NUTIBA-552892 format. One line per 3 residues: number of its first residue (from 1); their letters; for each residue x, y, z negated of N, C-alpha, C. Coordinates in steps of 0.2 Angstrom, whole numbers, plus 5000, padded with zeros to 4 digits. Layout:
// NUTIBA-552892
NUM) A) X,Y,Z,X,Y,Z,X,Y,Z | ...
This chain:
// NUTIBA-552892
1) STC) 5012,5602,5163,5016,5596,5162,5013,5590,5165 | 5006,5589,5165,5004,5583,5169,5005,5584,5176 | 5006,5590,5178,5008,5592,5185,5015,5589,5186
4) AAA) 5020,5590,5181,5026,5588,5182,5027,5580,5182 | 5022,5577,5178,5022,5570,5177,5020,5567,5184 | 5015,5570,5187,5012,5568,5194,5018,5569,5199
7) EYL) 5022,5574,5198,5027,5575,5203,5033,5570,5202 | 5034,5568,5196,5039,5563,5194,5036,5556,5198 | 5030,5554,5197,5028,5548,5200,5028,5549,5208
10) IAN) 5027,5555,5211,5027,5556,5218,5034,5555,5220 | 5039,5558,5216,5046,5558,5218,5049,5550,5218 | 5045,5546,5214,5047,5539,5213,5044,5535,5218
13) GYK) 5040,5538,5223,5037,5534,5228,5030,5532,5228 | 5027,5535,5223,5019,5533,5222,5015,5538,5226 | 5010,5535,5229,5005,5539,5233,4998,5538,5231
16) EIG) 4997,5533,5227,4991,5531,5224,4991,5532,5217 | 4989,5538,5214,4990,5539,5207,4983,5541,5204 | 4981,5537,5199,4975,5538,5196,4976,5542,5189
19) YLK) 4970,5543,5186,4970,5547,5180,4965,5544,5175 | 4968,5543,5169,4964,5540,5163,4961,5546,5159 | 4955,5547,5160,4952,5553,5156,4948,5551,5151
22) SNI) 4948,5556,5146,4943,5555,5140,4936,5556,5142 | 4932,5551,5139,4925,5552,5141,4921,5558,5136 | 4926,5561,5132,4923,5567,5128,4927,5573,5131
25) NIK) 4923,5578,5132,4926,5584,5135,4930,5588,5130 | 4936,5589,5131,4941,5592,5127,4944,5597,5132 | 4945,5604,5130,4947,5609,5134,4955,5607,5137
28) NFF) 4959,5605,5132,4966,5603,5134,4966,5598,5139 | 4962,5593,5138,4961,5587,5143,4959,5590,5150 | 4955,5595,5150,4952,5598,5157,4959,5601,5160
31) YRQ) 4963,5604,5157,4969,5607,5160,4974,5602,5162 | 4974,5597,5158,4979,5591,5160,4977,5588,5167 | 4970,5587,5167,4968,5584,5173,4969,5588,5179
34) EGY) 4968,5595,5178,4968,5600,5183,4976,5600,5186 | 4980,5599,5181,4988,5599,5183,4989,5593,5188 | 4986,5587,5186,4987,5581,5190,4984,5582,5197
37) ERA) 4978,5585,5197,4975,5586,5204,4978,5591,5208 | 4981,5596,5205,4985,5601,5208,4991,5598,5211 | 4995,5594,5208,5001,5591,5210,4999,5586,5216
40) LKA) 4994,5582,5216,4992,5578,5221,4990,5582,5228 | 4987,5588,5227,4985,5592,5232,4991,5595,5235 | 4996,5597,5231,5002,5600,5234,5006,5595,5239
43) HGL) 5005,5589,5238,5008,5584,5241,5004,5581,5247 | 4998,5583,5248,4993,5581,5253,4990,5574,5251 | 4990,5573,5244,4987,5566,5242,4980,5568,5239
46) EIP) 4976,5562,5239,4970,5563,5236,4969,5558,5230 | 4964,5560,5226,4963,5555,5221,4960,5549,5224 | 4963,5543,5222,4962,5537,5225,4955,5534,5223
49) ENG) 4952,5530,5227,4946,5526,5225,4947,5523,5218 | 4942,5524,5214,4943,5522,5207,4949,5525,5203 | 4950,5531,5206,4956,5535,5203,4955,5539,5197
52) LIS) 4949,5541,5195,4947,5544,5189,4943,5539,5185 | 4947,5537,5179,4944,5531,5175,4943,5535,5168 | 4936,5535,5166,4934,5538,5160,4934,5533,5154
55) LPP) 4938,5534,5149,4938,5530,5143,4937,5534,5137 | 4935,5530,5132,4935,5534,5125,4942,5536,5123 | 4942,5541,5119,4949,5544,5117,4951,5540,5110
58) TMD) 4950,5534,5109,4953,5530,5104,4956,5524,5107 | 4961,5521,5103,4965,5516,5106,4960,5510,5107 | 4956,5508,5102,4952,5502,5103,4946,5503,5108
61) GAR) 4944,5509,5108,4938,5511,5113,4941,5511,5120 | 4947,5514,5121,4950,5513,5128,4951,5506,5130 | 4954,5502,5125,4955,5495,5127,4949,5491,5129
64) VQM) 4944,5492,5125,4937,5489,5126,4934,5491,5133 | 4934,5497,5134,4931,5500,5141,4936,5498,5147 | 4942,5498,5146,4947,5496,5151,4946,5488,5153
67) NRL) 4945,5484,5147,4943,5477,5148,4937,5476,5152 | 4932,5480,5150,4925,5479,5154,4926,5481,5162 | 4930,5486,5163,4931,5488,5170,4935,5483,5174
70) LSA) 4940,5480,5170,4945,5475,5174,4940,5468,5175 | 4936,5467,5170,4932,5461,5170,4927,5462,5176 | 4925,5468,5177,4920,5469,5183,4924,5470,5190
73) GIR) 4931,5469,5190,4934,5468,5196,4937,5475,5198 | 4937,5480,5194,4940,5487,5197,4947,5486,5199 | 4948,5489,5205,4955,5489,5208,4959,5495,5205
76) LPE) 4964,5494,5202,4968,5500,5199,4973,5503,5204 | 4974,5509,5204,4979,5513,5208,4986,5510,5206 | 4991,5512,5210,4998,5509,5208,5001,5513,5202
79) ALL) 4998,5519,5200,5001,5522,5194,4995,5526,5191 | 4996,5527,5185,4990,5531,5181,4994,5536,5176 | 4991,5542,5176,4992,5547,5171,4986,5547,5166
82) ADN) 4988,5548,5160,4982,5548,5155,4982,5555,5151 | 4976,5556,5149,4975,5562,5145,4979,5562,5138 | 4980,5557,5135,4985,5556,5130,4988,5549,5129
85) DII) 4992,5548,5124,4995,5542,5123,4990,5537,5120 | 4986,5539,5116,4981,5534,5113,4977,5531,5119 | 4974,5535,5124,4971,5532,5129,4976,5527,5133
88) ALG) 4982,5530,5135,4986,5526,5139,4988,5519,5135 | 4989,5519,5129,4991,5513,5125,4985,5508,5125 | 4979,5511,5124,4973,5506,5124,4972,5503,5131
91) AMK) 4973,5507,5136,4973,5504,5143,4978,5499,5144 | 4984,5500,5142,4990,5496,5142,4988,5489,5139 | 4985,5489,5133,4984,5483,5130,4979,5479,5134
94) AMQ) 4974,5482,5137,4969,5479,5141,4972,5476,5147 | 4977,5479,5150,4980,5477,5156,4986,5472,5155 | 4986,5468,5150,4991,5463,5148,4992,5458,5154
97) DHR) 4987,5457,5158,4988,5453,5164,4991,5456,5170 | 4991,5463,5169,4995,5466,5174,5002,5467,5172 | 5007,5467,5176,5014,5468,5173,5015,5476,5174
100) IPE) 5017,5479,5168,5019,5486,5168,5026,5486,5167 | 5030,5490,5171,5027,5494,5177,5027,5491,5184 | 5028,5485,5184,5029,5482,5191,5022,5482,5195
103) DVS) 5016,5481,5192,5010,5481,5195,5007,5488,5194 | 5007,5491,5189,5004,5497,5187,5009,5501,5183 | 5011,5507,5185,5015,5512,5181,5010,5516,5177
106) IIG) 5012,5518,5171,5008,5523,5167,5012,5528,5163 | 5009,5534,5162,5012,5539,5159,5007,5542,5154 | 5009,5543,5148,5004,5546,5143,5006,5553,5141
109) FDD) 5003,5556,5136,5004,5563,5134,5004,5564,5127 | 5009,5566,5123,5010,5568,5116,5016,5565,5113 | 5019,5560,5116,5025,5556,5113,5024,5555,5105
112) LPF) 5018,5551,5104,5017,5548,5097,5023,5544,5095 | 5024,5543,5089,5030,5539,5087,5030,5532,5089 | 5025,5529,5090,5025,5522,5091,5026,5521,5099
115) CSI) 5026,5526,5103,5027,5525,5110,5034,5522,5112 | 5038,5523,5108,5045,5521,5109,5046,5513,5107 | 5041,5511,5103,5042,5504,5101,5037,5499,5104
118) TTP) 5033,5502,5109,5028,5497,5113,5032,5493,5118 | 5030,5488,5121,5033,5485,5126,5029,5485,5132 | 5031,5488,5138,5037,5492,5138,5036,5499,5134
121) GLT) 5041,5503,5133,5040,5509,5130,5036,5514,5134 | 5032,5518,5132,5028,5522,5136,5031,5528,5138 | 5032,5529,5144,5034,5536,5147,5029,5541,5145
124) TIH) 5031,5547,5143,5026,5551,5141,5028,5559,5141 | 5024,5563,5139,5026,5570,5138,5026,5572,5131 | 5032,5574,5129,5033,5576,5122,5030,5583,5121
127) VYK) 5026,5584,5115,5023,5590,5114,5027,5593,5107 | 5029,5599,5107,5032,5601,5101,5027,5604,5096 | 5024,5600,5092,5019,5601,5088,5021,5606,5082
130) QEM) 5027,5605,5080,5029,5610,5074,5029,5617,5077 | 5032,5618,5083,5032,5625,5086,5025,5627,5087 | 5020,5623,5089,5013,5625,5090,5010,5627,5084
133) GRT) 5012,5624,5078,5010,5626,5072,5012,5633,5070 | 5019,5634,5071,5022,5640,5069,5019,5646,5073 | 5018,5645,5079,5015,5650,5084,5008,5651,5081
136) AVR) 5004,5646,5079,4997,5647,5077,4997,5652,5070 | 5002,5650,5066,5003,5654,5059,5005,5661,5061 | 5009,5662,5065,5011,5669,5067,5006,5673,5070
139) RLL) 5002,5670,5074,4996,5673,5077,4990,5675,5072 | 4990,5670,5067,4985,5671,5062,4987,5677,5057 | 4993,5677,5056,4996,5683,5052,4995,5689,5055
142) ELI) 4996,5689,5062,4995,5695,5066,4988,5697,5066 | 4983,5693,5066,4976,5694,5066,4974,5697,5059 | 4977,5695,5054,4976,5697,5047,4979,5704,5046
145) RNG) 4985,5706,5049,4988,5712,5048,4984,5718,5053 | 4983,5716,5059,4981,5721,5064,4974,5720,5067 | 4970,5715,5064,4964,5714,5067,4964,5711,5074
148) DRF) 4958,5710,5077,4957,5706,5083,4956,5711,5089 | 4961,5715,5090,4961,5720,5096,4962,5717,5103 | 4965,5712,5103,4967,5709,5110,4967,5701,5109
151) VTK) 4966,5698,5115,4966,5691,5116,4973,5689,5118 | 4976,5684,5115,4982,5681,5118,4982,5674,5119 | 4986,5671,5124,4986,5664,5125,4994,5662,5124
154) SQI) 4995,5657,5120,5002,5655,5119,5003,5648,5123 | 5008,5647,5126,5010,5641,5129,5017,5638,5126 | 5017,5632,5124,5023,5629,5121,5026,5624,5126
157) CTE) 5032,5625,5128,5035,5620,5133,5034,5613,5130 | 5034,5608,5135,5034,5601,5134,5041,5598,5137 | 5042,5592,5135,5048,5588,5138,5045,5581,5140
160) FVE) 5048,5580,5146,5046,5573,5149,5051,5568,5146 | 5048,5562,5144,5052,5557,5140,5051,5551,5144 | 5056,5549,5148,5056,5543,5152,5057,5536,5147
163) RGS) 5053,5532,5148,5054,5525,5145,5052,5520,5150 | 5050,5514,5148,5050,5508,5153,5043,5507,5156 | 5038,5512,5156,5031,5511,5159,5031,5513,5166
166) VCK) 5036,5516,5169,5036,5518,5176,5042,5515,5179 | 5042,5513,5185,5047,5510,5189,5047,5514,5196 | 5053,5514,5199,5053,5517,5206,5050,5512,5211
169) RTD) 5046,5515,5215,5043,5511,5220,5048,5509,5226 | 5048,5503,5228,5053,5501,5233,5050,5500,5240 | 5043,5500,5240,5040,5499,5247,5038,5505,5250
């Protein structure tokens, strides 16, 4: 799904796409970053200079660290994907002097309830958490009944939610 989000940015004319990553290693975040990198590679794009920005996975932590980076003069890519909405929203708060999406477009991941009421609304990837819970319970019941004879991997589809934090590039 981060692959699809990167594809969306590329289709909207972005060539310089960065990634806001958690400074704490979480397996899901690793796969999300991998999807971003796979999409760039498929289109002959590279991670831009200052393209991987490591931030704490809390809203306030992401805001504080992004403020530090901006104060130090970091040059942001024209678009950013984030490991999750919390990091994206913290970074957006720090980037108040940048116009979003005119200066920097941003996409989160999770579709937390408050993403639709931020200004601008955060474009994000909706995760079907109830279905994830149901799948986990079904697997747990299966383990109880049959034991652990085999390993399974479940994937739940996501949905791309367009809001106001991304605009089409015209140059």
